[in-house]
C-alpha positions, 0 to 999 in steps of 0.5 A: 559042503556043496550045499553050504557053498550055494547057499553063501550068497544068501548067507552073506546078504544075512550076515550083513544085516544082522552083523550090521552093528559089528563094527569092522568088516573083518570081524563080520566075515568071521561071523559069517565064517562061524555060521558056516562051520556050526552049519557044516556037517561034523560031530563037534562044532567047537572052534578048532574041528570047525576052523579045520573044516572050513576053507578059510577057518583060522583058529586063532582070529575065531577063537579071538572073535568070540572070546576076546572080541568086544561086539555087542551081542544084544543089537545082533539079537535084536536084529535077529528077532525083528527078522524071525518075527517078520516072517514066522509070525509067532503065535506063542512065546515058550519060555524055557531052560535048557543046561549045559553039562560041564566039568570043574569050576571054571566055565561061566555059571557052573555049578552043582544044580538040576541038569535037564539034559541028564535028568539029576542035579550035576554040574552044569551051566543053565540058560533062559530062553525065550522062543517064537513059535507057531505050529509050523516054526520056532526059533529062540529069540533071546537068552540070559545064562542063570547066575547061581548064588555062589557066584555072586560074593566070589569075586575070583571066579568073576573076575576070571570069567568076566561076569559083569559087576552088575550081574548077580544072582536072580531066579530063573522067573526074574530072568525070564520077565527081564527077557520078555521086557527086552523082546517087548521093547524090541518089537510091535507085540507080544503074542500069548506066553506060555512056559512049563509049571517051573515058571507058572508056579510063580505067582508073582511072575504070573502077575507081573506079566498081568501089569504088563498087560500080556495074556499067558497059558502056563502050566502049573503045579496040583498043590496050587490052591484057589477057590471055585469062582462062585466063591464070595467073601463075607464080611464078620460082623465087628466085635467092638474091639480091635481094628475094624473086620475084613472080608474073608472067605468062609471056605478055605482054598483048595489044590486043584484036583479039589475043585475038579469034580463029577459036574466037571464037563471034560471034552475030546480036543486034538491039538496036532498031527504027530508022528503016530497020529493024531494028539488027542485028549479030554480037557475041561475049562473053569474059571477059579480064584487062585488064592495064596499070600502072593493073590491076596496081597496083590489084589489089597495092593490093587485096592489101594491097601488092605483097609480098602480092599473088598476081599474078592480075588480076581478070576481067572481060567483054569485048563484041566487035562484028563485023558480017557480012562485016567482016575485023575488029571494029569496036567493043569494050566492057569491063564489069565485069556477068557474063559470064553476063549475057545479050548481048542486055542487054550490046548494050542497054546499049552501044547505049544512046549512041543515045538522048542523040542525041534529048537534044542535037537537042531540046536545042540545036535545040529548046530553045536549048542552044547560044544562051546569049550570057552569059559568066559561071560562073553564068550558064552553069549557070543557063542549063543548068539552066533548059534541062534543066527545060524538057526534063524537063517535055517529056519528063513530059508525053510520059509522061502528057499527062493528068498535072498535074505534082505540087506 
């Protein structure tokens, strides 16, 4: 309690800045109170126990502020993102999703689906997030709640949970793309975008980033198919019947493991110091031509149509991990960065997802991200915004403990 009180002046300045879009002074005061509640010690960070621990805690007022008050969370998150990027200067944005186990059917977005927190299918909510990260720090920038398909046409459930009419079921990669578009609009530049295979497996998601001029390093599944860089299409002779022949590759595309052979050169790379010593493994960089229906269709579209396409699939860079002593590769990452990029940089980007495990540890265990007991769309977004603000404040303090906090 003493530590939080010592920081109250700095916290007050921080709230004044990031909650400047919240119109009423009493609402901003509730925001500051809620943030203190999240940062105080205590096993539960839901409203009732926080109100009991805070000297100025008013449970009814906090409930109204989080669950009913119409303040807009988007301008608050934008200001938090601007503050964080200014100080943290992220090397990457990491896309991820997080699950919240729930009981019953009433909580917004809840459904029986894969729950990462439990490692199996269970009743839960799932949220997609984008985090700013460097080797030194990370913090979430933006969130969206995943709405399962069963919610799209269930009018009574939608109305009870306050789901806006325009919100419908879309895939997680599409949600992530929307978050990235929003952040690109808010912030001056987009760093390298990193994600696991849950997002990297979507060829259309990777292509959408390329169309926007963004760089990415994304884990992909071994079953993804591609061709070697040297593969060239040929034009079969026209037989005189039917439409003109089109260019095609002589050899079929192969799964990624079949592109790694005895000639593949691996080298040892250390990407960070872990608690038990150096994190080191062997990596190789290959140039490949991702194949499949989506890659082919997009190449044709960029060429102006199927009839004008020369049949050449674009080159991409493939990063492969095969630890010493392993009989086969254990990881694959596809990137649109050139193959001449330093392998140490490619590995560091690919492995940067470890940072957000620190985020979730602090967000969940320290700041009560998954302790919210409300059931509505508005309440969930308000709570997540406030938890993000609390972690942003702590992250900025860790960077410069003596700094005021603007405003």
